[in-house]
C-alpha positions in Angstrom: -145.7 43.4 227.0 -148.4 42.9 229.6 -146.6 40.0 231.2 -143.5 42.2 231.8 -145.5 45.0 233.5 -147.2 42.4 235.7 -143.9 41.0 236.7 -142.5 44.3 237.6 -145.5 45.2 239.7 -145.4 41.9 241.5 -141.7 42.2 242.4 -142.4 45.8 243.8 -145.2 44.5 245.8 -143.1 41.5 247.1 -140.4 44.0 248.1 -142.8 46.1 250.4 -142.8 43.6 253.3 -138.9 43.3 253.1 -138.6 47.1 253.1 -141.0 47.5 256.0 -139.0 44.9 258.0 -135.8 46.6 257.3 -137.0 50.0 258.3 -138.7 48.7 261.4 -135.6 46.7 262.4 -133.4 49.7 262.0 -135.8 51.9 264.1 -135.9 49.3 266.9 -132.1 49.0 266.9 -131.7 52.7 266.8 -134.1 53.4 269.6 -132.9 50.6 271.9 -129.3 51.7 271.4 -130.1 55.0 272.9 -131.9 53.7 276.0 -130.4 52.7 279.3 -130.3 48.9 280.2 -132.6 49.5 283.1 -135.3 51.1 280.9 -135.2 48.1 278.5 -135.2 45.6 281.4 -138.3 47.4 283.0 -140.1 47.5 279.7 -139.6 43.7 279.2 -140.5 43.0 282.8 -143.8 44.9 282.4 -144.7 43.1 279.0 -144.1 39.7 280.8 -146.5 40.7 283.6 -149.1 42.0 281.1 -149.1 38.9 279.1 -149.4 36.6 282.1 -146.0 35.0 282.1 -144.3 34.6 285.5 -140.9 36.0 285.9 -140.2 35.7 289.6 
């Protein structure tokens, strides 16, 4: 009986990262789908400069 309870708890714990990734991915896709292309380009450009990668 104790083994079954641990197995259920372990499978729920293992599912949390997958659930988080699914929710985060859906949020990113939803948010970027509503932005203009120029806004996404400017954000990516600013991140490249902030991290020190050349882009010109």
